[in-house]
N, C-alpha and C positions, 0 to 999 in steps of 0.2 A: 529284837523283842516281838512278841506275839502281837498281831493287829498293825504292825507298822510295816509299810513298803520299804524295803532298803533301796539303795541307789540304783542298783542294777535293774530291779524290776521297773523303776520308774523310767530310766533311760531306755529300757526295752519297749515300753508302751509308747514312749514319745518317738522312738525311732520307727515304730510302726505306723503311727500317726503321720510322721513325715514321709514315709514311703508312699502311704495312701494318698496324702496331698499332692506328692510329686506325680503319682500315677493319674490322679484327677487332672493335674495341670496338662499332663501330656495328652490325655483324652480330649481336653478341651481344645488344646492346639491342633490335634489331628481333626477335630469336628470343625473348628474354624477354616482349617485348609481345605477340608471336603466341601464345606459350605462355599467357600470361594470357588472351587473347582465347579461345583454345581450351578452357582450363579453364573459363572463363565459359559458352562455348557448351556444353560437356560437362555443366556444372551445370543450365543451363537445359533441356537435353535431358533430363536425369535428373529434374529437377523436373516436367518435362511427364509423362514416364513414371509417376513416383511419384503424379502426380494422376490417373492412369487407374485406376478401381475394379477392373478385372479383372487377374488375375495374368499378368505377362509375364516370360519367361524366355528367355535366349539360350543355346542349346546347340551343343556341337560335333558333328562328323559321328560322333563315338563316344559320343553321349548325355551328355556331361559338361556339368554345369551351369556357365556361364561368368559370367553376370551376370543379375541380377533387379531388378524395381522393388519398391517399398514394399508393395503389396498382396500380393507373394508371401511377404515376412516376415510379414505379418499373418495369412496363410493357413497357412504352414507356418513358425512361429517356431522358431528355433534352428538351422535349415537355413542353412549359407553356401555360396556358389559354390565351386567347384573341390574339393568335399568328397566329394559323392556323384552318381550318375548318376539320371536323371529317374525311370526305372521303380523305383528303389530308394526314392525319396521319395514318389512318388504311389501305388505299388502295393505297396510292400515286397517286390518281386521282384529276383531276381538276374539275370534275363533281361529283355529288353524285352517289353512287353506285347502282347497280341494281341487285337483289331487295334491296332496303334501307329501314330497319325497322323503322328508324327515320322519313323518308318521309311518310312511310305508317301509322305510329302512328299519325302524323300530319293530314293526309287525313281523318282518320277515328276517330280521337279523342278518341283513346282507346290503350290499351296496345297491343304491337305486338312483337312477338318473332321469330328470325329466326337463323338458323346455318350457319354462313359464313367461308369461307376459308381465313384466314388473315396471311399474312406473318409478324412474330414478328420481334424485333429489332435484333435479332441474326440470321435472315435470315431462320427461320425455319417456314414451313407451318403448321398452326395450326387450329383446328376446334374450332370455337368461338361462343358460344350461345349469342347472342345479344338480349336484351330486352328493348324496348323503350316504355316510358310512358309519356303521356302529363301531363304537370304541369299547374295548372290554377291560375288566379290572384284572386283578392278581388271580381272582377265582373264575375268570373266563366268564363273568356275568356282564352283559351290556350296561354300562353306567353313563356313557356320553355318546353324542352324535357329532361327527365331522362334517360340516357343510362347506362345499366348494361351490362357488358361483363364477361363471365364465360368461361374458357378454358376447354372444354370438351373432348380434344383429347384422353386422357388416357381412360376417361370413354367410348367413342365410340369405342376403341380398345378392351377394355375388353368385351364390349357387343357382338362385332363382334367374339371374341374367344369364347364366351359362346355359342353363337349361331351355331358356327361352330363345337363346341365340341357336342352340342345337334344333329346336322345334321348328324354328323360323327357316332354318337351312333346309330341313326336310320338306317342309311345307313348300318352300320356294321351288325345289325341284319337281314337286307334284304339280304345282300350280303352272309351271312352264309347259309341262306335259299336256295338261287338261287344256291350256290355252292353245296350244297348237292343234289340238285334236277337234276343238270347237271352231277354230279359224277356217279350217278347209270347208266344212259344209256351209259356214257362214257366208264365205266368199261366193259360193255357188247360188245360195238363197238371194243374196244381193244382187249378184249379176243378172239373174233371171228376173228378179223384180224390176231391175233397170230396163231390161229388154221389154218387159210387158208395158212399162210406162211409155216407152218409144212407140210400141205398136198401138197402144190406146190413142196417142196423139193422131197417129196416121188413120187410124179408123174414124176418129171423130171428124177428120177432115174430109175422108171418103164417104162417110155416111150420109143418108138423107136427113133432112132436117126434122125428124120425127121426136116429138117431146119425150116419148117413153123411152126411144132409143137413146136419147142424149141423157136421160136421167140414169139409165143402166151404165152408160160409159162413165158418167160422173161417179157413181158409186164405185165401180171398178178402180177408177183413178184414185179415189179416197183410200180404198183398201191397199192399192200398191204403195201409195205414199206412207200410210201406216207401217207396212211391211219394211220399206226403206228406212224409216225413222227407227223402229225397233231394232233393225240390223245395226244400224249406226251405234245405237246404244249398247248392243252386244259386243260390238267391235271396240268401244271404248273400255268395256269390262275386260275383254281379252288383252288389250294394250296394257291395262293396269296390272294384270297377272303377269304378263311378260316382263313388265318393268319390275315387279316383285321379285320374279324368279331369275331374271337375267343381269348379270353383272357385265354391262357393255363396256366397250373400249373407247367411249366418246373422250375427247381432248378436254382437260380441265382448263377452265379460264378464271382470271380474277374477277371476282364477283363482290360488289358492295351489297351487303344485306339489307341495307335501308332503300337502295334501288329495287330490290326485289319485293320488298314490302309495298313500296308506292305502286309498281307496276302491277302487283296483285290487287290492289284497291281499285285501279283502272278497270280491270276485268270485272270486279265485283260491283261496280258502280250502277249497272242496270238492277241488280238485285237489291242495292241498298237504297234505291229511289224512293220505295214507298215506306221506308223505315225512317225513324228519327235520325236527323243529321248528326246527333251527338252519340249514337249507339256504339260507334267505334272511335277510341281514342289512340292516337299514336303518341309514343313517347321514345323516340328514336335517339340513340347516342350520337352527340355532336361529333365525337371522334369516329370517323368513318369505319364501320366493322367489315374489313376486307377478309376475304377467303378464297381458296381455290375450290371451284365447283362448277356444276352445271346450271347456269341461270334457270332454264326451264324446269329442271326438276326441283330445285329449290323453291321456286314459284309454286309449284305444284304442292309442296309441303304447306306453304303459307295458306294457299287457298283451302286445302282439306281442313286445315286446323281452324281457320275462320269460319268457314261454312258450318262445321260442327258446333262452333260457338254460337253462331247465329241461330241455329236450330235449337239450341238449349235455352238462350235467353229470352225473356219476355219483352213487350215493348218498352217497359220501364227499365230493364236492365241495360248493362253495357258491356263491351268488350275493349280490353286493353291490349294492344300490341306494342312490344317494348324490344328494342336491341340494346346490348351492353357489350362493351370491350372489357374483358377481366383478365389481365396478364396474358396468358397465351391462348385465351379462349374468346369465342363470339358466342353471346347467349341471345336466343330469340324466346320470348315469352308470349304467350297468348292466354290471357287471363279472361274469364267470364264470371257474371255474376247469375248464372243460370240455374238449372235444377240439380246440377252436381251428378256424380255417378255413384252408384251403389258399390260399396266396398268389394262385394263378391265379383263384381264385373271388371274391376280394375286391372286385374291380372289377365284378362283375356282381351283387353282392347285392341292389342297390337296384332291379333290373330286373324288370318283371312277369313272372311264370311262372318265374323262374329259382329253383331250390331244390336243396339237397344232400340233402334228405330222400329216403328210398326212396318208390317210388310207393304213393299211398294215403294218405301221412302229411303231405302238404302239396303245395299247387299253386303256391307262390311268389308271392303277392300281398301277403302281411303286411308285408314290409320295404318294397316299393314303395309301399304305401299309407302307410306311417310317413314315408317320405321326402316324399310330397306334402303331408301335414299339416303336417310340420314347415316345409317350404317356404312354405306358405301362411300360416303364423305368423310369417314374416320370419326363420326360423332356419335352423339347418344341423345335419346329422346326419353323424357319421364313425365309424369302426371301426378299432380296432387289433387284430391277432391274431397269435398265434404258434401255429402248428400243433402240437398236442399239449400245450399249455400252458393256453390259454384266449383269451377275447376280451373286448374293453371296446367297448361302444356309448356314445358320448358325443352327447348332444343340447345345442345352444346356443340359446337363445331370448332375446329382448329383455326386460330387466328393467323392470318397472313401478315406478318411484321414487314417492315420495309427492308 
């Protein structure tokens, strides 16, 4: 009948609906399977990123933190993506840093690497190598920035130590050559000055008792003694240079570092007589710190460090000398409450002829000699100082166990 759908028409429509429904179900199943695969891939990629020890973060073009890896959470605990901008996290600033590798990468659309000083979560100042790379979308337009951070503090410290050791080796060779060249004429000057002193004695005995003549002889005698005194001073400098530049073949002996400190204090007693008796405090380890070394050279190290500390402290300040046995090491620390050392001078302290003292009060070979002696003993020497507060010199030497 007209206007009525027959059974075949109805069945056809339902069949089409059923087919469409089945097709939708198939597509849903495929989408679910694709989503599972995509999620698995996402987890695999995240696992790879989390396995990288360097900090990784994806930033928006507005410096917002979008996603991070596990190393980021370990370095910056408590910081979640989409909560703060990178300069707020890394530098505590309200505006982008300067120079900012992220901003530079955005401007140049290329990879930019810079080393920045960043205060970590523990309040430590670290050197961080920051590398920023622009990420592009399907239309090849910049839309994200990948930031990598690698802590290079130790690497830079090792590099500095390597360059310092290399520089010291070169300077040592030069110092030894200069010392030998100076020593030859110095020996001649000293020898002739001693001869003059002997002749002046003979002349005084043979000369008549003229007051004027005696005065002239006395003046000459004073001049000669001054020459001899200055020759001895130059000789000491030459010996220090030779010690710095020459690795001799002295036999090693068992040395108690506490004894070295006590013997050094005996030598310093005349110098300490006019100072407060409490200016030097000894905190020596009861477990005797033994090592293999040259007692005289180690005493030279202690004397140099203590004399430098005495120069730095005021009458109200104090110096603490301590020894410690720690596992396979012996530590000697000389700490003072003196004027401290300016930051730009610290890296130069162990270079020969570098000094912060006024002219005539030091020539700058004491600490360089200490450096060479400690290195010869298989140890290391370091300094920490805050200008206006004080300094700590720490010597680390191999411990001689039973």
